[in-house]
C-alpha positions as CSV (number, residue, x, y, z in Angstrom):
1,X,290.1,145.7,43.9
2,X,291.8,149.1,44.5
3,X,295.0,149.9,46.4
4,X,293.3,151.2,49.5
5,X,291.2,148.0,49.8
6,X,294.3,145.8,49.4
7,X,296.2,147.8,52.0
8,X,293.3,147.6,54.4
9,X,293.1,143.8,53.9
10,X,296.9,143.4,54.3
11,X,296.8,145.5,57.5
12,X,293.9,143.4,58.8
13,X,295.8,140.2,58.1
14,X,299.0,141.5,59.7
15,X,297.1,142.6,62.9
16,X,295.4,139.2,63.0
17,X,298.8,137.4,62.6
18,X,300.4,139.5,65.3
19,X,297.6,138.9,67.8
20,X,297.5,135.1,67.1
21,X,301.3,134.8,67.0
22,X,301.6,136.5,70.4
23,X,298.9,134.3,71.9
24,X,300.7,131.2,70.5
25,X,304.1,132.3,71.7
26,X,302.8,133.0,75.2
27,X,301.0,129.7,75.4
28,X,303.9,127.6,74.1
29,X,306.5,129.6,76.2
30,X,304.5,128.5,79.3
31,X,304.4,124.9,78.1
32,X,308.1,124.9,77.4
33,X,309.0,126.6,80.7
34,X,306.8,124.2,82.6
35,X,308.4,121.2,80.9
36,X,311.9,122.6,81.6
37,X,311.0,123.0,85.3
38,X,309.6,119.5,85.5
39,X,312.6,118.1,83.6
40,X,315.0,120.0,85.9
41,X,313.4,118.6,89.1
42,X,312.7,115.0,87.9
43,X,315.6,114.1,85.5
44,X,319.2,114.4,86.7
45,X,320.6,114.4,83.2
46,X,318.5,117.4,82.3
47,X,319.5,119.1,85.6
48,X,323.1,119.0,84.5
49,X,322.4,120.9,81.3
50,X,323.4,124.5,81.1
51,X,320.9,127.3,81.5
52,X,321.7,128.4,77.9
53,X,320.6,124.9,76.6
54,X,317.4,125.0,78.7
55,X,316.7,128.5,77.4
56,X,317.2,127.3,73.8
57,X,314.6,124.5,74.4
58,X,312.1,127.0,75.8
59,X,312.7,129.4,72.9
60,X,312.1,126.5,70.5
61,X,308.7,126.0,72.1
62,X,308.1,129.8,71.9
63,X,308.9,130.0,68.2
64,X,306.9,126.9,67.4
65,X,303.8,128.4,69.1
66,X,304.3,131.8,67.4
67,X,304.6,130.3,63.9
68,X,301.8,127.7,64.1
69,X,299.3,130.1,65.6
70,X,300.1,132.9,63.2
71,X,300.0,130.7,60.2
72,X,296.8,129.0,61.3
73,X,295.1,132.4,61.8
74,X,296.2,133.6,58.4
75,X,295.0,130.4,56.6
76,X,291.7,130.7,58.3
77,X,291.3,134.3,57.2
78,X,292.3,133.4,53.6
79,X,289.7,130.6,53.6
80,X,287.0,132.9,54.8
81,X,288.0,135.5,52.1
82,X,288.0,132.9,49.4
83,X,284.5,131.6,50.5
84,X,283.2,135.2,50.5
85,X,284.6,136.0,47.1
86,X,283.2,132.8,45.7
87,X,279.7,133.7,46.9
88,X,280.0,137.2,45.5
89,X,281.2,135.8,42.1
90,X,278.4,133.2,42.1
91,X,275.8,136.0,42.7
92,X,277.4,138.1,40.0
93,X,277.3,135.2,37.4
94,X,273.7,134.5,38.1
95,X,272.7,138.2,38.0
96,X,274.7,138.8,34.8
97,X,273.2,135.7,33.2
98,X,269.7,137.0,34.0
99,X,270.5,140.3,32.3
100,X,271.6,138.3,29.2
101,X,275.3,139.1,29.6
102,X,278.2,136.7,29.5
103,X,279.9,136.7,33.0
104,X,283.4,137.5,32.0
105,X,286.0,138.8,34.5
106,X,285.5,142.3,33.2
107,X,281.7,142.1,33.5
108,X,282.0,140.6,37.0
109,X,284.3,143.5,38.0
110,X,281.8,146.0,36.6
111,X,279.0,144.3,38.5
112,X,281.0,144.4,41.8
113,X,281.7,148.2,41.2
114,X,277.9,148.8,40.6
115,X,277.0,146.8,43.7
116,X,279.5,148.7,45.8
117,X,278.1,152.0,44.5
118,X,274.6,150.9,45.3
119,X,275.5,149.9,48.8
120,X,277.4,153.1,49.4
121,X,274.4,155.2,48.1
122,X,272.0,153.1,50.2
123,X,274.2,153.6,53.3
124,X,274.4,157.3,52.8
125,X,270.6,157.5,52.4
126,X,270.1,155.5,55.5
127,X,272.4,157.7,57.6
128,X,270.8,160.9,56.2
129,X,267.3,159.7,56.9
130,X,268.3,158.3,60.3
131,X,269.7,161.6,61.5
132,X,266.5,163.5,60.6
133,X,264.2,161.4,62.8
């Protein structure tokens, strides 16, 4: 895997985490704020607490939502990438075994590079033939 691909994957993961973390923070802020309002109007002991303490509780809900949603999104992405990589490696092992080669890490990396080159060539041929019609 080259540097550009790794950077692209890291940027994709970062953007996914930011989006999911923001969603979780907004949802749990609403929950925390709603509970604080309900607690203020229904529980006299909570009503006597300072605004700073109530804000602290709401910010705790916000941070919880941000962390849980962002982490869940990242773990889901990593699981999908592992599954995809596993399928590609399985296909590489089968193809290399059919050719009579031992599927070592080096051979699998070469197979992936060949496959990527074939897909790139096929994609460029498709776009060339598609523009002439």
